[in-house]
N, C-alpha and C positions, 0 to 999 in steps of 0.2 A: 497125128495131132489129136489132142484130147477133145472130148465133147465140151469141156469147160473152157476151152480156149476161145476167147471172143473172136468173132469174124474180123478179118483184116489185120490181125496181130501177127499173122504169119508164123505162128508157133513160137514167137520169141519168148513169151511168158507162158510157161506151162506149169501145171500143178501135177506133180508126179508123186507116186507113193500112195500109201493107204491113209496117211494122216493129213488132216486138213488144218489149215491155220485157224487158231482160236483167238477171239478178241479178249483182251485182259479185262478182269472185273473192275467195276468202278471202285475208286479209293474212298468214296464217301463214307462207307461204314467204318473203315479204319480211322478216319478223321474223327468220327463221332466217338469211337471208343477212347481215342487218345484225349479228346476234349473232356469226356466224363472223368477219366482218371486224373487229369490235371485239375479238374474242379474239386475232386475229393481231396487231393493233396493240399490244395490251397485252403480248403475249409479246415483241414486238420492243423495246418500251420497257424491259421487265424485263431482257432480255438486255444491252441497252446500258448500263443502270445497273450491272449486275453487272460488266461489263468495266471500267467506270470505277472501281469500288471495288477491283477486283483491281490495277489500275494504281497507284492511290494507295497501297494497303498494300504492294504489291510494291516501290515506290520507297523507302518508309519502311524496309522490311526490309533493303534493300541498304545504305541509309545507316547503319542500326544495326549491321549486321555489319561494315561498313568502319570504323566508329568503335570497335568493340570490339577490332579487331585492330591499331589504330594507336596504342595507348598514350595519350600526351598529345595526339595529333593532334586528338582530339575537343574539346579545351579551346581557348578563345580564339577568334580569328576564323575563319570558314569558310575552308577551303583553306590554313590555316597549315601550314607545314612545320617539322619538328623535326630537328635535327642532333645526333648523338651526339658529345659532346666527345672529342677524342683525348687519351689519356693520354701524358704525357711519358715518353720512353724514356731510361733511364740508360745512358750509353755509357762505356766505359773511356777515360780520358784517353790521348792518344798516348804520354805519358811512361811509362805502365805497360805498354806493348806493346814487347816486344823482337823486332825483326825482323832476320833474316839475309838479306842480299841476294846472290844468286848469278846469274851471267851464263851463260845457255845459248845465247848467240848468238856469231857470229864477231867481233863488234865488241869491240875491246879497251878496257879502262878503263870499261866501261859500269856494272858493279856498283859501283865506287867513286863514280862521279858520282851515281848514284841514291841510294846510301847517304848521301852527304854532304847531298843535298837533303832526304831524310827526316829526317836529324838536325836540320837547320835548322827543320823543321816540328814539332819536339818529340818525335819518336819516339826510342826507345832502339835504336840500331843495334848488332848483335852482329857476327857474322862477315861478311866481304865477300870475294868471290872468284869463281872459275869454278864452274859447276854440277857436281854429281857425274856420273859416267859414265852413270847411269841416265836423266839428263835432258839432258845436254850435246847441244845441237843437235837435240833431240827434242821441243821445246815449240813447236808451230806458232802458238799464240795469243800474246796480249800478255803473259801470265804466269800462274804458278800460285802459290797460297797453300797451303803445306804445313804442317800442324800436327798436334797430338795429337788423338786421338778425343775428349778431354775439353776441348779448346779451346772457349772461349765463342764462340758464333756472332757476338756483337757485335764481337769482335776482328776477324774476317774483314770485317765490314761497315765498320768504321773504316778498315782498310787498303784496302778496295775503293774508298773515296772518292778515294784517291790515284792509283789506276790502274784505271779502269773496264775491264771485259772479262776480268778474271782469273777463273780457275776455282779450286775448293777441293778439296783432297785431304788425306788423313790418312796417317800412318805409325805406327810402333811407338814413337815417342818418348814419354817421360813428362814432359818439361819443358814449360814454358808458352810457349817462344819459337816464332815462326812464320817459315818460310822464304818469301821472295819470290824466285821463280825467273823471271827475265826471258826471254821467248820471242822467236821470230824476228819476230813481228808488233809487238813493242814499238817505239814511237817516242819517247815521252817521258811523264813523269808529268803528271797534270792540273795546271793552274795552281793556285797556292795559293788564289786567289780562288774558283775553281770547287770545289776540294776543301773549302774552308770552308763554302760554300753547301750542298754535299752533306751535310756533317757536321751543319749546322744543321737540315736537313730530316730527317735520321735522329733527331735529338734531339727534334724537335717535328713529328711527322707531321701532315698535314692532317686535319681532322675528317672523320668518315664522311659520305658523301653524304646530303643531307636526304631524308627520306621524305615523299612527298606524301600528304596526307590524302584 
């Protein structure tokens, strides 16, 4: 009977061999580790879900703001564009415009030729001749439109369709007539077809560019 056998047991329970029974380690540490890992996983899932929600609501917010600033763009099909219609412009007819034609170049007979052509195109032609000394041979461009400070800008626009590249100036006159002073760069008036197209474009300007929703 071994020395470890309790008295009175009669040797029924004996410990034999060189190994002794060991008590198992507590499982508390394992539970703590598992709890920490579970917490980390839960926090990761929570953070991912939060980012998804922010992305969804952020996109909706952008769409809402874009819709609020686009007027009618929010209506109809997605991505539809709206174009503001252009208002027709009322231009003075050529017959209501009195134009004096003056030649500031060395070319003789130029003022009469231009005046005759403008008359054919419906303009009222006034005086025709050489340019005053202040402008004679001193106009480097195609020409100058000289009028009163109260002259309607549309008058300059209509005359400008006949000779592109003209500049505009005013003097002290109080009458409604306009001087066309031909400069040294003048070659010829626009063709009647081109002038008519330019007049039509002035009367009916293209619509404003469409806004994308």
